[in-house]
ROPALUM-337004 format. One record per residue (C-alpha): residue in one letter; x, y negated, z. Coordinates in nm, 4 decimals. Layout:
<recs>
('A' (X Y Z))
...
</recs>
This chain:
<recs>
('M' (16.4227 -8.7119 4.4731))
('I' (16.1428 -8.4586 4.4381))
('A' (15.9131 -8.5063 4.1393))
('T' (15.5372 -8.5404 4.1838))
('K' (15.2938 -8.3137 3.9997))
('N' (15.2441 -8.5771 3.7256))
('E' (15.6186 -8.6354 3.6966))
('S' (15.6829 -8.2610 3.6670))
('C' (15.4193 -8.2359 3.3947))
('I' (15.5804 -8.5223 3.2006))
('I' (15.9242 -8.3664 3.2431))
('D' (15.7927 -8.0380 3.0998))
('V' (15.6388 -8.2198 2.8011))
('L' (15.9559 -8.4211 2.7331))
('V' (16.1747 -8.1103 2.7600))
('D' (15.9513 -7.9404 2.5012))
('I' (15.9880 -8.2411 2.2701))
('F' (16.3671 -8.2409 2.3018))
('R' (16.3823 -7.8680 2.2342))
('A' (16.1512 -7.9001 1.9310))
('K' (16.3992 -8.1536 1.7936))
('G' (16.6817 -7.9040 1.8505))
('V' (16.8361 -8.1247 2.1183))
('E' (16.9374 -8.0186 2.4668))
('P' (16.7251 -8.2241 2.7080))
('P' (16.9099 -8.4497 2.9528))
('A' (16.8520 -8.4328 3.3262))
('L' (16.5123 -8.5901 3.3874))
('G' (16.3762 -8.7271 3.7107))
('P' (16.1479 -8.9977 3.8473))
('D' (16.4116 -9.2702 3.7988))
('T' (16.4909 -9.1768 3.4372))
('V' (16.4667 -9.4878 3.2164))
('L' (16.2578 -9.3786 2.9196))
('D' (16.4036 -9.6119 2.6572))
('Q' (16.7485 -9.4693 2.7249))
('L' (16.6528 -9.1111 2.6350))
('G' (16.7107 -9.1529 2.2621))
('L' (16.3569 -9.0495 2.1733))
('E' (16.1653 -9.2216 1.8948))
('S' (15.8237 -9.3834 1.9309))
('L' (15.6708 -9.0842 1.7498))
('D' (15.8161 -8.8572 2.0177))
('F' (15.6488 -9.0638 2.2894))
('A' (15.3226 -9.0606 2.0936))
('Q' (15.3431 -8.6806 2.0869))
('A' (15.4041 -8.6822 2.4615))
('V' (15.0952 -8.8991 2.5203))
('I' (14.8815 -8.6705 2.3031))
('R' (15.0072 -8.3617 2.4831))
('L' (14.9518 -8.5229 2.8232))
('E' (14.5963 -8.6140 2.7241))
('E' (14.5374 -8.2490 2.6304))
('I' (14.6747 -8.1377 2.9685))
('T' (14.5186 -8.4020 3.1940))
('G' (14.2092 -8.5023 2.9994))
('K' (14.3133 -8.8652 3.0497))
('D' (14.4154 -9.1307 2.7987))
('P' (14.5261 -9.4270 3.0091))
('F' (14.6242 -9.6143 2.6921))
('A' (14.2678 -9.6137 2.5545))
('T' (14.1659 -9.9006 2.7822))
('G' (14.3856 -10.1456 2.5948))
('A' (14.5327 -10.2596 2.9243))
('E' (14.8934 -10.3657 2.9068))
('L' (15.0998 -10.1173 3.1015))
('Q' (15.4509 -10.1740 3.2305))
('I' (15.6260 -9.8420 3.1780))
('R' (16.0008 -9.8331 3.2238))
('T' (16.0764 -9.5130 3.4132))
('L' (15.9403 -9.1612 3.4147))
('S' (15.7796 -9.2443 3.7497))
('D' (15.6021 -9.5465 3.5911))
('F' (15.4782 -9.3187 3.3122))
('A' (15.3466 -9.0666 3.5665))
('A' (15.1662 -9.3411 3.7591))
('V' (14.9378 -9.4190 3.4639))
('Y' (14.8051 -9.0633 3.4905))
('S' (14.7252 -9.0957 3.8627))
('D' (14.3682 -9.0934 3.9834))
</recs>
């Protein structure tokens, strides 16, 4: 499955986070289940901050409850 622009951006950010931790990143794709990556909540917070810097969007600021299970779900919250 080919990743969308948002998915590719998230993959790049997650790969950077893994490498900063000194860990080889796993294969990542749209169907990757995020809670199975072994990342901590702080790692995901860093990803959200970085994605806000890149996209100018903070979809979590609305307080809306978001159902995010996969990388594709995560990318969807950054869609227009």
